[in-house]
C-alpha positions in Angstrom: -87.9 7.2 0.4 -88.2 8.3 -3.0 -86.7 7.0 -6.3 -84.9 8.3 -9.1 -84.6 6.5 -12.2 -82.8 8.3 -15.2 -82.4 6.7 -18.9 -82.0 7.9 -22.5 -78.3 8.9 -22.5 -75.5 7.5 -25.3 -73.3 8.4 -27.8 -73.9 11.0 -30.5 -72.4 12.7 -32.7 -72.1 16.6 -32.4 -75.6 18.3 -33.9 -77.4 14.9 -33.1 -80.4 14.6 -30.7 -81.3 12.6 -27.5 -84.3 12.5 -24.9 -83.5 11.8 -21.5 -86.3 10.0 -19.4 -86.7 10.3 -15.7 -89.2 8.3 -13.6 -90.0 9.2 -9.7 -91.4 7.4 -7.3 -92.1 7.3 -3.7 -93.3 11.1 -4.0 -96.1 12.8 -4.8 -94.2 13.7 -8.3 -97.4 16.4 -9.0 -96.4 18.4 -5.9 -92.8 18.8 -7.3 -90.9 21.1 -9.4 -88.9 19.4 -10.9 -85.4 19.6 -12.9 -82.0 18.4 -15.0 -78.8 18.7 -13.7 -75.6 17.2 -15.7 -72.3 16.6 -13.8 -68.9 16.1 -15.2 -65.7 14.8 -12.9 -64.1 17.2 -10.5 -66.9 19.9 -11.2 -70.1 20.5 -9.2 -73.7 19.9 -10.5 -75.1 22.4 -12.9 -78.7 23.2 -13.2 -79.6 23.1 -16.9 -83.5 23.1 -16.9 -86.8 23.3 -14.7 -90.2 23.0 -15.1 -93.1 23.5 -12.5 -96.1 21.4 -11.1 -97.8 21.2 -13.6 -96.1 22.3 -16.8 -96.8 25.7 -17.1 -93.4 27.5 -16.4 -89.9 26.1 -17.5 -86.3 27.9 -17.3 -83.2 27.2 -19.0 -79.3 27.5 -18.5 -78.1 30.1 -20.9 -75.7 27.1 -22.1 -79.0 25.1 -23.2 -81.5 27.6 -24.3 -83.1 27.0 -27.7 -81.3 23.7 -27.7 -82.9 22.0 -24.9 -86.8 21.5 -24.1 -87.8 20.1 -20.9 -91.3 18.3 -20.5 -93.4 15.9 -18.0 -96.2 13.8 -18.1 -97.7 14.0 -14.1 -100.0 10.6 -15.1 -96.6 8.9 -15.5 -94.7 10.3 -12.6 -91.6 11.2 -15.8 -89.9 13.9 -16.7 -88.3 14.6 -19.7 -85.6 16.1 -22.0 -85.2 16.8 -25.1 -81.6 17.9 -26.3 -80.9 18.9 -29.6 -78.2 20.4 -31.5 -76.0 18.7 -29.3 -72.0 19.9 -28.6 -69.4 18.5 -27.3 -69.6 20.1 -23.9 -72.9 18.8 -23.3 -71.2 15.5 -22.3 -71.8 15.3 -19.2 -74.1 12.8 -16.3 -77.6 14.2 -16.6 -79.7 13.7 -13.2 -83.4 14.4 -12.6 -84.5 15.8 -9.1 -87.2 17.7 -7.6 -88.7 20.4 -4.9 -91.6 20.3 -3.1 -91.5 23.2 -0.6 -90.9 26.3 -3.0 -93.5 28.4 -5.3 -92.3 28.4 -8.7 -90.7 31.5 -8.6 -88.9 30.8 -5.5 -87.4 27.5 -7.5 -86.3 29.9 -10.0 -84.4 31.5 -7.5 -82.9 29.1 -5.7 -82.2 26.1 -7.8 -79.0 26.8 -8.9 -78.0 26.5 -4.8 -80.6 23.7 -3.6 -79.3 21.0 -2.0 -81.1 17.9 -2.1 -81.3 14.8 -0.2 -80.5 12.5 -2.6 -79.8 11.7 -6.2 -80.1 8.5 -8.8 -78.0 7.2 -10.8 -77.9 9.5 -13.7 -77.6 8.5 -17.0 -74.6 9.1 -19.5 -74.4 11.5 -22.5 -71.5 11.7 -24.5 -71.2 13.9 -27.9 -68.5 13.0 -30.4 -66.6 15.9 -32.0 
């Protein structure tokens, strides 16, 4: 039922910036903690960043802390990921997804092992050396 559409990826050089966007339809967006995830071929999806229902809480993977910022606009059903100081190891397909059933603290504890019902197409980020 729900639909997730990611956009904003592209090719950038090391040190560059991108802003990813995700629009969510078919669900009560403001009820969902949202997150960004990334995946490279042959690897499991990796948690990148998360944001609570109203945006008051955020969390980041250690690998992106200080470089990436997650935000959301509940009036537009959108979540964003601002990526600065990009590195080649950031190269991946980036996906958004969300969870409704958990409190924020529960989300933080469990997001790295959560199974989501479905995924969008993702958006490719490539960082050249």
